[in-house]
N, C-alpha and C positions, 0 to 999 in steps of 0.2 A: 288721580284725575283732578284737573284744575279748571276753574271757570275764570276767564279774564274779561272784565268789563271796564273799558277805559284803562286807567292806570291801576285799577284794583284787581288783585289776584287772590283767589280763594281756593284753599285746599279742600276738596270735596270727599276725601277718603273716609272721613268720619260718618258720611251719610250713606256709605255703601253697605249692602248686606248680601251674603251669598245666596244664590238660588240655583236650582237645577233646570237648565234650559233644554227643551226638547226640540231637536231639529227633525227633519223628515226621516233621518236614518239612525240617529243615536241621541244620547243625553250627555250633557257636559256641565261642569260647574261654571256659572257665570255670576254676574253681580248686577243688582238693581240699586239705583240711587234715588233716595227720597229727599229731594232738595227743598228746604224751607222756602215758602213763598216769598218771604222778604228778600231773599237773595236774587230773585228773578223779577222784581217789581220795576226796576229801573228801565226806562225807555232806551231803545237802541240795541246794539249788538251784544250778544253774550257768546263768548268763544270757549267751547269745551275742548280740553286737551287730555288725551290719554297717553301716558308714557309707561308702557307695560314692560315687564321682564321678558327676555327672550323665551320662546317656547320651542321645544324640539319637534321638528317635522321628521318623524322616524323614517317615512318612506323615501325622503329625499336625503336623509343623513345630514341635515343642517339645522341650525337654529334660525328662527325668524323673529324679528322685533318690529312691530308696526306702530309707529308714532301717528296717532289718529286725531283728526280735528273735526268738530261739528260746530257750525256757527248758526245760531238762531237769532231772530229779531223780535223785539217787543215794540208794538205800537207804530211800526212803519218808520221810525226815526233812524236815519242812517248812522252808522257808528264805525267801529274799527275793523270791519270785516276784511280789509285788504292788508292789515298789518301782520308781518311775520311775528311768530311767538318765540323765536330764539331756540327752536328745537334742533337737535343734531341733523335731522332731515324733516322736511315739511313741504307741503304744497301751498303756495301763496296764491289766493284767488286774485284774478284780474277782472272777474265778473262777480256780482253778488251771488253767493252760493245758495241763498234761500229765496231768490226772486227771479226764477227762470220760467219762461213759458215753454210748454211742450213744443218741440220742433226748433227751439232756439239753439244758439251756440254759446258754449261756456269756454272761458280761457283762464289759464293759470300758469304760474311759473314754478318749476321744480327747483327746490333749494337743498343744498347740503352745506352745513356750517355757514348758513346765510348767503351762500353764493349760488348762482344758477348752475344747473347741471346740463350741459349740452347733450342732446340725443339720449336723454334718460328713457329707459324702457317703461312704458306706462300700460297698466291694465285697467279696464273699465267694466264693472259688473253691475247689472240691474238687480235690485232687491225684488226677486221674482215671486215672493210669497208673502202673504199677510203676516203681520206680527201681532200675536195675541198676548198682550202684556199681562192680563189677569191669569192666564194659564202658563205663562213663561214658555211659549212655544211658537214655532212657525206654522202657518197653515199648510195643509197637505197639498192643496190644489195650486198649481202654478198659474200665474197671470198669463204667461206667454209660453208657447211651445217652440223650442229652438229646432230648426231644421236639421242641425247636427251639433255635436259637442263643441265645436270651435266657436259657435255663437254664444256660448254661455259666458265667456269672458272675452271682450274685445281687446285687441292689442294695438298699440301705436307707439310712436316715439316723439319726444319733445324735439324742437328744432335746435339750431345752433346756439340760440340764446336761452335754452331751457324752457321755452314756452310751449305748452300743449294746448291744442284747440280741439274741442269735442262737440259733437252734436248730441242733443237730448231728444230722441224720437218718441219717448213715451213718458207720461206723467208718473211720478213716483220718486223713489230714492235711488241714486246712482253712487256707487263707491268707486273712487279713483285712487289708484295705488301706483306710486313710482317705486320701482323694484331695485333693491340692492344698491342704494346710492350712498350709504353711510361710509365714513372713514374706518370704522371698526369692522374688521372682516372675520374675526374669530371669537368664539365663546366656548369655554370649557373644552378646548381642544378640537372643536368642530367649526366648520364654516358658519358665518353669521351673515344673514341678509337683513340689513336695516332698511325698512320700507317706510315711505311717507304715504298716509292715507287721508283723503278728504271726502266727506259725504256731501252730496249736492242734491237738491230737490228740484223737480220740475212739476209745474202745475198746468192743467188745461185752461185755456182761455174760454170762459163761459160767458155768452152774451147776457147782458143785463136786461131787465124787464122792459126798459124804454129804448132799447137799442135799435128796434126796427128789424132785427135779424131773427129769423125763426129759430126756436130752440130745437 
C-alpha cells in the first residue's frame, strides 16, 4: 500500500498489521494501517493506492485483482487528486472524490495502461453498513433496504471516451469498480479479472446557523 503526496511516494506496508475482520456473515483476515501523524501533516491531497495479489473467487472459477485508490484531503488545499498513478488499471477522477454533495454528479475516466477504456463495464456499490474500527467489524443494521438484489450493486458503462458519469443520491461512501479491463487475463492457469476501484465520499449539505434556512 502506497501513499503519494505531490512527487513523494511512501511505502506503507511497514505500518500494516493483520486483524480478523467480522462481516455480517463471516470472518476474514484483513489489515489495519497505523500511519504516523507526520506522514499526514502536509496540506493537500494524499492518495492511497492498494496493489493486491490476485485472490481466487472459487464460485466463479477465476482470480480477481482489484487495484484500489482512496484520496483524502488535509486542510482544504487542492492537490493532485486528478493525477493518474501509473497503475495497470485505475479510475482517474474528473471530479474531486472527497468533495461531493449528496445528490451531485461524479465523473471519472477508466484507464488501462494509462489509456481510456471505451465502454468499460462499471459497478457502483454503496457502503451500506457502519464501520466499527475498534471492533474490526461492519454493523449489522443496513442503512438502506434494497427493494431487490439488483439494487445492491448498480451497473453502467463508460462512454466511447472511457468517461463514466454517476449520481450520488445518499451521503456516505461509494465504491466504483471498472471490471476486467487489464491486459493480463490469466493467473495460475485460471482466468484473471483486473479491476480498477475508486472510493468516493458524498456529504449532506447542512445549513449554517446564519443561513436563514430552517434546520
